[in-house]
DRENDO-1510 file (C-alpha; in Angstrom, 1 decimal, always signed):
<recs>
REC; n; res; u; v; w
REC; 1; MET; +30.2; -118.3; +32.1 .
REC; 2; VAL; +28.8; -120.6; +29.1 .
REC; 3; ARG; +25.5; -121.3; +31.4 .
REC; 4; LYS; +24.9; -117.3; +31.7 .
REC; 5; LEU; +25.5; -116.8; +28.1 .
REC; 6; LEU; +23.0; -119.3; +27.3 .
REC; 7; ILE; +20.3; -118.2; +29.4 .
REC; 8; ALA; +20.8; -114.5; +28.3 .
REC; 9; VAL; +20.3; -115.8; +24.5 .
REC; 10; PHE; +17.3; -117.8; +25.6 .
REC; 11; PHE; +16.0; -114.3; +27.4 .
REC; 12; LEU; +16.4; -112.1; +24.1 .
REC; 13; ASN; +15.1; -114.7; +22.0 .
REC; 14; THR; +11.6; -115.0; +24.1 .
REC; 15; VAL; +11.7; -111.3; +24.0 .
REC; 16; PHE; +12.1; -110.9; +20.4 .
REC; 17; LEU; +9.4; -113.5; +19.4 .
REC; 18; ASN; +7.0; -112.0; +21.8 .
REC; 19; ALA; +7.5; -108.7; +20.0 .
REC; 20; GLN; +6.9; -110.2; +16.8 .
REC; 21; ASP; +3.5; -111.9; +17.9 .
REC; 22; ASP; +2.7; -108.0; +18.9 .
REC; 23; ASP; +3.5; -106.8; +15.7 .
REC; 24; PHE; +1.3; -109.1; +14.0 .
REC; 25; ASP; -1.5; -108.5; +16.2 .
REC; 26; LEU; -1.3; -105.0; +15.4 .
REC; 27; LEU; -2.1; -105.7; +11.6 .
REC; 28; GLY; -5.3; -107.7; +12.7 .
REC; 29; ASP; -6.8; -110.9; +11.0 .
REC; 30; GLU; -6.0; -111.8; +7.5 .
REC; 31; GLU; -8.7; -110.5; +5.1 .
REC; 32; LYS; -10.9; -113.4; +3.8 .
REC; 33; GLN; -11.1; -113.9; +0.2 .
REC; 34; VAL; -14.3; -113.9; -1.5 .
REC; 35; TYR; -15.1; -116.0; -4.5 .
REC; 36; PRO; -17.9; -116.5; -6.9 .
REC; 37; VAL; -19.8; -119.8; -6.2 .
REC; 38; ASP; -19.7; -121.8; -9.7 .
REC; 39; TYR; -21.3; -124.8; -11.2 .
REC; 40; ALA; -24.4; -125.1; -9.5 .
REC; 41; PHE; -25.4; -127.3; -12.5 .
REC; 42; LYS; -23.1; -129.2; -14.8 .
REC; 43; THR; -24.1; -127.1; -18.0 .
REC; 44; THR; -26.6; -124.4; -19.1 .
REC; 45; LYS; -29.5; -126.6; -19.0 .
REC; 46; VAL; -31.4; -128.5; -15.8 .
REC; 47; VAL; -33.3; -130.8; -18.5 .
REC; 48; ASN; -35.5; -128.2; -20.6 .
REC; 49; LEU; -34.9; -125.1; -18.4 .
REC; 50; GLN; -31.9; -123.0; -18.5 .
REC; 51; SER; -29.7; -123.4; -15.4 .
REC; 52; LEU; -27.9; -121.0; -13.4 .
REC; 53; GLU; -24.7; -121.3; -15.5 .
REC; 54; ILE; -23.7; -119.1; -18.3 .
REC; 55; THR; -21.2; -119.9; -21.2 .
REC; 56; ASP; -17.8; -118.2; -20.3 .
REC; 57; PHE; -16.5; -115.6; -22.6 .
REC; 58; GLY; -14.8; -116.7; -25.8 .
REC; 59; VAL; -16.5; -120.2; -25.2 .
REC; 60; LEU; -18.7; -121.9; -27.9 .
REC; 61; ASP; -21.1; -124.7; -26.5 .
REC; 62; PHE; -22.3; -127.1; -29.3 .
REC; 63; LYS; -25.8; -128.4; -28.1 .
REC; 64; MET; -27.7; -131.1; -29.7 .
REC; 65; MET; -31.2; -132.1; -28.0 .
REC; 66; HIS; -33.2; -135.1; -29.2 .
REC; 67; ARG; -36.4; -136.5; -28.1 .
REC; 68; PHE; -38.2; -139.9; -29.0 .
REC; 69; GLY; -42.0; -140.5; -29.0 .
REC; 70; SER; -43.9; -140.8; -26.3 .
REC; 71; ILE; -43.8; -144.4; -25.1 .
REC; 72; ASN; -47.8; -144.9; -25.0 .
REC; 73; ASN; -47.3; -144.9; -29.0 .
REC; 74; GLY; -47.3; -148.6; -28.5 .
REC; 75; PRO; -45.4; -151.4; -30.5 .
REC; 76; VAL; -46.2; -150.2; -33.7 .
REC; 77; GLU; -44.1; -147.1; -33.0 .
REC; 78; ALA; -41.4; -149.0; -31.2 .
REC; 79; PHE; -42.8; -147.4; -27.9 .
REC; 80; GLY; -41.8; -143.9; -29.4 .
REC; 81; LEU; -38.1; -144.8; -30.8 .
REC; 82; ASP; -39.3; -144.8; -34.2 .
REC; 83; GLN; -40.0; -141.0; -33.8 .
REC; 84; ALA; -37.2; -138.1; -33.7 .
REC; 85; THR; -37.3; -134.4; -32.5 .
REC; 86; VAL; -34.1; -132.4; -33.1 .
REC; 87; ARG; -32.8; -129.1; -32.1 .
REC; 88; PHE; -29.2; -128.3; -33.1 .
REC; 89; GLY; -27.8; -125.0; -31.4 .
REC; 90; LEU; -24.8; -122.9; -30.5 .
REC; 91; GLU; -24.4; -121.0; -27.4 .
REC; 92; TYR; -21.4; -118.2; -27.1 .
REC; 93; GLY; -20.0; -116.1; -24.4 .
REC; 94; ILE; -20.0; -112.8; -26.1 .
REC; 95; VAL; -18.5; -111.1; -23.0 .
REC; 96; ASP; -18.2; -112.1; -19.0 .
REC; 97; ASN; -21.9; -112.8; -17.9 .
REC; 98; LEU; -23.7; -112.7; -21.5 .
REC; 99; MET; -24.2; -115.3; -23.8 .
REC; 100; ILE; -26.1; -116.0; -27.0 .
REC; 101; SER; -28.0; -118.7; -28.4 .
REC; 102; MET; -29.4; -119.5; -31.7 .
REC; 103; GLY; -31.1; -123.2; -32.6 .
REC; 104; ARG; -33.1; -124.8; -35.5 .
REC; 105; SER; -35.6; -127.7; -34.4 .
REC; 106; ASN; -38.2; -129.9; -36.2 .
REC; 107; VAL; -40.9; -131.1; -34.3 .
REC; 108; LEU; -43.2; -133.5; -36.0 .
REC; 109; GLY; -42.5; -131.7; -39.4 .
REC; 110; ASN; -42.6; -127.9; -37.9 .
REC; 111; LYS; -39.4; -126.4; -38.4 .
REC; 112; ASN; -38.5; -123.9; -36.1 .
REC; 113; LEU; -35.5; -121.0; -35.4 .
REC; 114; ASP; -35.2; -119.6; -32.1 .
REC; 115; ALA; -32.8; -117.4; -30.2 .
REC; 116; PHE; -32.1; -116.0; -26.8 .
REC; 117; LEU; -30.0; -113.9; -24.9 .
REC; 118; LYS; -28.9; -114.7; -21.4 .
REC; 119; TYR; -27.6; -112.3; -18.7 .
REC; 120; ARG; -26.1; -113.1; -15.0 .
REC; 121; ILE; -27.1; -109.7; -13.3 .
REC; 122; LEU; -25.8; -111.5; -9.9 .
REC; 123; GLN; -23.7; -114.3; -8.9 .
REC; 124; GLN; -23.9; -115.9; -5.5 .
REC; 125; ASN; -20.5; -115.6; -3.4 .
REC; 126; THR; -18.6; -117.5; -0.6 .
REC; 127; ASP; -19.2; -115.2; +2.1 .
REC; 128; ASN; -23.0; -115.2; +1.3 .
REC; 129; SER; -22.9; -111.2; +0.7 .
REC; 130; ILE; -25.0; -112.4; -2.4 .
REC; 131; PRO; -26.8; -115.3; -1.4 .
REC; 132; VAL; -28.4; -116.4; -4.9 .
REC; 133; THR; -27.5; -116.0; -8.7 .
REC; 134; LEU; -30.0; -114.0; -10.6 .
REC; 135; ILE; -30.2; -114.4; -14.3 .
REC; 136; ALA; -32.2; -112.6; -17.3 .
REC; 137; LEU; -33.2; -114.6; -19.9 .
REC; 138; GLY; -35.2; -113.2; -23.4 .
REC; 139; GLY; -35.8; -115.0; -26.7 .
REC; 140; ALA; -38.0; -115.7; -29.4 .
REC; 141; GLN; -39.0; -118.4; -32.0 .
REC; 142; TYR; -40.2; -118.1; -35.5 .
REC; 143; LEU; -42.1; -121.0; -37.3 .
REC; 144; LEU; -40.8; -121.7; -40.7 .
REC; 145; GLY; -43.1; -124.0; -42.1 .
REC; 146; SER; -45.7; -126.5; -41.1 .
REC; 147; ALA; -49.1; -127.9; -41.7 .
REC; 148; HIS; -50.2; -124.0; -40.5 .
REC; 149; ASP; -48.6; -122.4; -43.6 .
REC; 150; SER; -51.5; -120.0; -43.8 .
REC; 151; LYS; -50.0; -118.4; -40.7 .
REC; 152; THR; -49.3; -114.5; -41.0 .
REC; 153; GLN; -45.7; -113.7; -40.0 .
REC; 154; LEU; -47.0; -112.2; -36.6 .
REC; 155; ASP; -48.5; -115.7; -35.8 .
REC; 156; ARG; -45.5; -117.5; -36.8 .
REC; 157; SER; -43.5; -115.5; -33.8 .
REC; 158; SER; -43.3; -116.1; -30.4 .
REC; 159; PHE; -41.5; -114.2; -27.5 .
REC; 160; PHE; -40.8; -115.1; -23.8 .
REC; 161; GLY; -38.9; -113.5; -21.0 .
REC; 162; GLN; -37.7; -115.3; -17.9 .
REC; 163; LEU; -36.0; -114.5; -14.8 .
REC; 164; ILE; -33.9; -117.2; -13.1 .
REC; 165; ILE; -33.2; -117.3; -9.4 .
REC; 166; GLY; -31.3; -119.9; -7.8 .
REC; 167; ARG; -28.7; -121.0; -5.1 .
REC; 168; LYS; -26.3; -123.7; -4.8 .
REC; 169; PHE; -26.8; -124.8; -1.1 .
REC; 170; THR; -24.0; -127.6; -0.8 .
REC; 171; GLU; -21.5; -129.0; -2.9 .
REC; 172; ASP; -24.3; -131.5; -3.8 .
REC; 173; LEU; -27.5; -129.5; -3.9 .
REC; 174; SER; -28.8; -126.6; -6.2 .
REC; 175; VAL; -32.3; -125.4; -6.8 .
REC; 176; GLU; -33.6; -122.7; -8.8 .
REC; 177; ILE; -37.1; -121.0; -9.8 .
REC; 178; ALA; -37.8; -119.3; -13.1 .
REC; 179; PRO; -41.1; -117.0; -13.4 .
REC; 180; THR; -41.6; -116.8; -17.2 .
REC; 181; TRP; -43.6; -114.8; -19.1 .
REC; 182; LEU; -44.7; -116.0; -23.1 .
REC; 183; THR; -46.6; -113.9; -25.7 .
REC; 184; ASN; -48.1; -115.0; -29.0 .
REC; 185; ALA; -47.5; -118.7; -27.6 .
REC; 186; ARG; -50.5; -120.0; -29.4 .
REC; 187; ASN; -48.8; -121.0; -32.4 .
REC; 188; PRO; -49.0; -124.7; -32.1 .
REC; 189; ILE; -46.2; -127.2; -32.6 .
REC; 190; THR; -48.6; -130.5; -32.8 .
REC; 191; THR; -51.8; -131.0; -35.0 .
REC; 192; GLY; -55.0; -131.5; -33.1 .
REC; 193; PRO; -57.9; -129.9; -31.2 .
REC; 194; TRP; -55.7; -128.0; -28.5 .
REC; 195; THR; -56.6; -124.8; -27.1 .
REC; 196; TYR; -53.9; -122.2; -27.1 .
REC; 197; TYR; -53.6; -118.8; -25.5 .
REC; 198; GLU; -51.9; -115.4; -26.5 .
REC; 199; GLN; -50.1; -114.9; -23.3 .
REC; 200; GLN; -49.0; -117.1; -20.7 .
REC; 201; TRP; -47.4; -117.3; -17.0 .
REC; 202; ALA; -45.4; -119.9; -16.0 .
REC; 203; LEU; -42.9; -120.9; -13.0 .
REC; 204; GLY; -40.3; -123.3; -13.7 .
REC; 205; ILE; -38.9; -125.2; -10.9 .
REC; 206; GLY; -35.3; -127.0; -11.4 .
REC; 207; MET; -33.0; -128.8; -8.8 .
REC; 208; ARG; -29.7; -130.7; -9.2 .
REC; 209; GLN; -28.6; -133.5; -6.8 .
REC; 210; LYS; -24.9; -134.6; -7.1 .
REC; 211; ILE; -24.2; -138.3; -6.7 .
REC; 212; THR; -20.6; -138.6; -8.1 .
REC; 213; PRO; -18.1; -136.1; -8.8 .
REC; 214; ARG; -19.0; -136.4; -12.8 .
REC; 215; SER; -22.7; -137.3; -12.3 .
REC; 216; SER; -26.1; -136.0; -10.9 .
REC; 217; ILE; -29.8; -136.3; -10.8 .
REC; 218; ASN; -32.0; -133.3; -12.0 .
REC; 219; LEU; -35.4; -132.5; -11.5 .
REC; 220; GLU; -37.7; -130.2; -13.3 .
REC; 221; TYR; -41.5; -128.8; -13.0 .
REC; 222; ILE; -42.9; -126.2; -14.8 .
REC; 223; PRO; -46.6; -125.5; -13.9 .
REC; 224; VAL; -48.4; -122.9; -16.1 .
REC; 225; LEU; -50.1; -120.3; -13.7 .
REC; 226; THR; -52.5; -118.8; -16.3 .
REC; 227; ASN; -54.9; -120.4; -18.8 .
REC; 228; LYS; -53.4; -123.2; -20.4 .
REC; 229; GLY; -56.4; -125.0; -22.3 .
REC; 230; ASN; -56.1; -128.9; -22.6 .
REC; 231; VAL; -52.3; -128.8; -22.8 .
REC; 232; TYR; -50.4; -130.1; -19.6 .
REC; 233; ASN; -47.6; -128.9; -17.5 .
REC; 234; SER; -44.0; -130.3; -18.1 .
REC; 235; PHE; -42.4; -132.5; -15.7 .
REC; 236; SER; -38.7; -134.2; -16.3 .
REC; 237; VAL; -36.3; -136.4; -14.6 .
REC; 238; GLY; -33.0; -136.3; -16.1 .
REC; 239; MET; -29.3; -137.7; -15.3 .
REC; 240; ASP; -25.9; -135.7; -16.2 .
REC; 241; VAL; -23.0; -137.7; -16.9 .
REC; 242; GLU; -19.8; -135.7; -17.5 .
REC; 243; THR; -17.1; -137.5; -19.7 .
REC; 244; GLY; -13.9; -135.2; -20.6 .
REC; 245; GLY; -15.1; -132.7; -22.8 .
REC; 246; HIS; -18.8; -133.6; -23.0 .
REC; 247; VAL; -21.7; -133.4; -20.8 .
REC; 248; PHE; -24.2; -136.2; -21.8 .
REC; 249; GLN; -27.9; -135.4; -20.1 .
REC; 250; PHE; -30.5; -138.6; -20.1 .
REC; 251; GLN; -34.0; -137.7; -19.3 .
REC; 252; LEU; -37.5; -138.9; -19.1 .
REC; 253; THR; -40.4; -136.2; -20.0 .
REC; 254; ASN; -43.6; -135.6; -21.0 .
REC; 255; SER; -42.5; -132.7; -23.4 .
REC; 256; ILE; -41.7; -133.2; -26.7 .
REC; 257; GLY; -40.6; -129.3; -27.4 .
REC; 258; LEU; -37.1; -128.2; -27.2 .
REC; 259; ASN; -37.4; -124.5; -26.8 .
REC; 260; GLU; -39.3; -122.5; -24.1 .
REC; 261; THR; -42.6; -121.8; -26.4 .
REC; 262; GLN; -42.5; -125.3; -27.0 .
REC; 263; PHE; -41.9; -127.3; -23.8 .
REC; 264; ILE; -44.0; -124.7; -21.6 .
REC; 265; SER; -47.0; -123.9; -23.9 .
REC; 266; ASN; -47.2; -126.9; -26.0 .
REC; 267; THR; -46.9; -130.1; -23.8 .
REC; 268; THR; -49.4; -132.2; -25.1 .
REC; 269; GLU; -48.8; -135.7; -23.0 .
REC; 270; GLN; -49.1; -136.3; -19.4 .
REC; 271; TRP; -47.2; -138.9; -17.2 .
REC; 272; ASN; -50.2; -140.6; -16.0 .
REC; 273; ASN; -51.3; -142.2; -19.7 .
REC; 274; VAL; -47.6; -142.9; -20.1 .
REC; 275; GLY; -47.0; -139.9; -22.4 .
REC; 276; ILE; -43.4; -140.3; -21.4 .
REC; 277; ARG; -40.5; -139.7; -23.8 .
REC; 278; LEU; -37.0; -140.6; -23.6 .
REC; 279; GLY; -34.5; -137.9; -24.5 .
REC; 280; PHE; -31.1; -136.7; -24.4 .
REC; 281; ASN; -29.0; -133.4; -24.3 .
REC; 282; LEU; -25.4; -133.3; -25.6 .
REC; 283; SER; -23.0; -130.3; -25.0 .
REC; 284; ARG; -19.5; -130.0; -26.3 .
REC; 285; VAL; -17.6; -127.1; -25.5 .
REC; 286; PHE; -14.8; -125.4; -27.8 .
REC; 287; THR; -12.5; -122.5; -26.5 .
REC; 288; ILE; -12.5; -119.6; -29.4 .
REC; 289; VAL; -10.7; -117.3; -27.7 .
REC; 290; LYS; -8.6; -117.7; -24.8 .
REC; 291; PRO; -9.1; -116.8; -21.2 .
REC; 292; ARG; -7.9; -113.6; -20.2 .
REC; 293; LEU; -4.7; -113.9; -17.8 .
</recs>
């Protein structure tokens, strides 16, 4: 009798489990979650170029950028260490996917104000229905005072527009390209017999290769596609190191400039004559408005 009862219980349990499986089959496969792809770069900068990252809503990012003089200045200038070019700037996330930046720089005695808006139009996601991130960038520089004090108000101003298209291919590798248009870029930041053109087109190319969870190697090249006179294309190699709330970016570059007009249209040194500068960027973020739940 006990044996028959156990057989009956086993039979009923098998039928019940099979019925449950059939019910789950009717529900179909669980819908896959789709997420935006974040952290293609460590900060909003590759080296000089803007990266695929946007400062989050309510977050303030303090940026300090520093470039020494070029190595080919020789021992009298301590191979460039006696010279200093600095930009201090603030970046703030106004709303989701939109940030504003303002900065002040001093390049060889030329004092500049700059500002830009950066808007993320598309963001790459995990199911590749959006395979790339697309960002629009627009800004201006105003030359406050320099050896060119005879310039008109218009000649002191320059403007640029840029699209940044990029993709995080793996957890370690991210690549972007940045078609750029500049107007009134002829205002120089260095003295000398340089030739400047009022409008220019350029194509920024940047990449990041992560080497540890908190560090990466960055490369950047910005060829000017239209007439550029006797100035040169910017090329930079950098290393990002994250330490707590700070990101340090160390770089070697032939550009002295610290905003788009400066490093795209006014690079007057080149790598093949050791016109290389040691530099660094420092980024520190502060949460001004707490994230929405």
